[in-house]
N, C-alpha and C positions, 0 to 999 in steps of 0.2 A: 518290601517291593519299592523300586525307586519311584521317583515322582512320575505320576502318569505321563505329562505332557514330554518329558525326556524320553521315555520309554517309545512313545508315539514317534518322536523325532527320529529316534534310531531306526526304528523299523520303516518309517518312510524312506529314510536314506537307502538301506538295505534293498528295498523293493524298486527305488529309483535305479540304483546300480544294475538290480536284476533285470529291469525293463530294457536297459540300454544294450544287454547283450542278445536279446531275442531276435532282433531284426536279421541279423546275420545267421542266426540258428535255422531260420524257416525260408529265407530267400537266398538267391544266387547273387553274383556280382551285378546282374542286371535288376536285382530288385524283384524279380519273378518268384512266385512261390515253388519251392522245390518239391511240393506234393503234386503228381501230375495225374494220379487217378487211382483205380481200384484194380488189383492184379488177381487173377484167377490161377488155377492149378496148371492150366496151359499156356501160361505166361502171356497171356491177353490183358492189356490194360485198358480199362473203360474208363472214359474222362469223368471227372467230377462236374457236377452240376454248380452253378454260381448260385443257387439256392442259398440264402442267408442261414438257414437252419443247418444244412449240410456242411457248408464252409466253417461255421462256427464249431461244430461238434468235431470235425476233423482237425480243426486247429488245436482245440482243447486235447485231444489225444496226441497230436504232435508235439504240443508244449510240455505235456505231462511229466515227463523223465526230468525236464528241467525244473519244475516245481519241486520234485522229490530232492534234487541237487541243492536247491534253495534252502529247504527246511533243514537238509542235514548240516549245511555249511554256517547256518546261523542259529542252530541250536532249537529248532522247532519240531513237534511232531506235526505231521500233515494228516488232517482227518476231512474226508470227503463226505459230502451230504449224503446221508444216508438213503433218502429218496430223492427221485428226480425234481420234484417241485418244492424242494427244501431250500432255505437259505441257511448260509451261502453256499457257492460251489466249494469253497476250500476254508477250512479253520486252521489257522497256524496256532499252535499251543506251546508255549515255552516249555522245554524239557526240565528247566531249574524251576519254575514256578508255574503250576498250573494256572494260576489266577490271570496269567500273561495271555490273553487270547485276541487275535486279530481275525476279522471276516474279510475275505478276499473274493470277489466275484469277476471271472473273466468275461469281459464285454466286447463283442466284435461288432463293427458296422461299416459301411461303405461310403465314399465320397459321392456326393450327388453330381451328376454329368453336368446339368444345367446351372449348378451352383457351387462351383469347385472349391470356394473356401468354407463350404458347409457339408456336414455327413448328415446320413439320416437318422443319428441320435441313438441313445442307448434306453434300456429301462433298467432302473438303479434300484430293483428289490419292490417288494410290496410295502403299502402303507397301511396294511390290514391289521390282523389279528397280531402277529407276534412284534410288529412295531408299535403297536398300541399298548399290549399288555406285555410289558418288557421284562418281566420276572417269569413269564410262562415259556413253555417249551413247544408250541403248536407250531408245526411246519418251520422248525428253525433248529439246527444242530446244538447249539447252547442258546440259552435266554438271552434275547437281545443286549441287556444290561451287563452280561459278563465280557463283552466283547470291549476292549479299550478302543477300538477303532474301526470302521467299516470303509473297506476300500474297494476302488475298481482298478483292476489291472486291463487297461483298453487297448484295443487293436483297431486303427482305423486304416483302410485299404481301399485301392481302386478296383473295380471289376472291369476285366477285360472284355472288349466286344468281340464276341465270337457269335457265328450263326449257328443256326440250329444242328446243321450237319457236324459242325466242329464239335459241339457240345455233346452229340452222341456218338462219335466216332469211335471204332475199336482200334488200338495200335498193338502192335507187337513190342516185345521187350527191347528188341534190338533199336526200335524207333524212340525209345524215350527221350531222347535229345530234342526230338521235333515235336512233341506234344506241347500244345500252347498251355501256359498257366492259366486259370481262371480268375486269379487275382493277383494283384501286384502292389508296388509302390506303398509299403507298409510303415505305419508309425505306431509306436508301442509308447505307453506311459502308464504310471502309477499315481492315483490320486485318491483322496478321501471323497466319497460319493457326494457328500452334501455340498462340496464346492464346485461341481458341475451340474448340480441339479436345477431343473427348471421348476416353476409353478404349475406345470401342467402335466396331466396324466399321460404316461409313456405309451399305452396301448389300449385301444379299444374301451371295452367295458370292465377290464380287469383292473385291480388296484394296484397299479404299478407307477411308480415315480417315474417321471420322464427326465431326459437331460437336455441341456442347451446343444446347439448344433454347430454353432460356428468353430471351426477347428482350431484357431489360434486362442480363443477363447477356452476351449475344452483343456488346452495344453497349459494354459495359464491359471487354470482353476478359477475363472470368470463368471461364475453361475450368478444366479439372481439373489442368493443368498449372501453374496460376497461382503456386503456392508454389514451384515446382520450376525453371521456367524451361526454354529451348529445348533444351537439351543432353539432359534427361530425357525431354523429348517423343521426340526423337530416338532416345534409347536404347530407350524402350519400345517404339515402332512398328517399329523395325529388327527386334526381338526378338519381336514379338507373335505368340503362338500356337506360338512354336518351343521355349519352355522348358517343360519337364515336371517337375511335382513330385509327391509322394505325400500325401495327406492324412491324418488321422489312422487311417482304416481300412486304410490301405496302397495305396489305389487311387490309379492314376496320372492326373494331369489336367494341361490345358495351362493355362499362365498367360495369361489374357484379360481380368485387370482391374488397373488401376494399384495398387491395396492390396495384390494378392499379389505384384506386381512389386517393389514397395517392400521388402517382408517379405522376398522372397527376396534382394534385394540387402543387407539389413541396414539398410535406411532406415526412418526413422519413417513408418509407412503413413498417420498422421494428416495428413501433408503433401498427400496427394491431395484436391484441392478437390473437396468433393462436387458431384454435379449436382442442380440443382433439381428438386424433386418436382412433377408436373403437379397442378394443383386444377382440376377440371373444373368449368366455368361452370354454377351452378345456374339453372334456366330456369322460368318461372311454371307452366309444365304439367307439371314433374317431380313423380313421387309422391312423397309424404312418406315 
């Protein structure tokens, strides 16, 4: 097998080139989503909800033929997760050398209307069992350590502002050109997930890694671990919330920030790349 870093660089280039082709595959000349709704046998078209879970699943189905083409073109076998909650969404395994495996998750999120340079963010996979016990195969297609790299193929989009009647309207097939798209303004990118990781959990009480949210930082891979590298990303999230320290008052607290973790490990806490602050869009009708 060739040098690991060379193989990763080659796969990153392939994935970058692939991501660049996807925008025109899913959107028209006005950057509107070409998927307009669900059709029944009577040729009635039912509008798609802008619900993020629905949009994400339909985009996944829409793009799946292109993933198959990508795998075939670049000499990979495409393996889907056997169960819905398994990681990753797609495993790419080299047909020439099965030791070469890459994990790719398809992640979608929307631009925040009040903070147009920020998106709602992604969850970047679990920091639970398979992330910690990297030679085991619980809830993961192959053991974590068998993957040479872990990637996010991301989609950032805008949500169309529709009223409730438009969201529930039924159209005839002859009206398809007049059906508003529920999402538009697509940006596609491919990047190793540690490069866009935050030091905060991604969702509620589940053990998910969160992402940064400023769009330009996401596209540049400017996550909180930028100055530290993937090893520190791994170390931090393996230990997330498990280390207890005492503050100046003697009160015990869990370490759930990268600066605290670096301080605990005797590392310069300034190496934690700060997350960008949100700046709210000022509208004409905002009060002085």
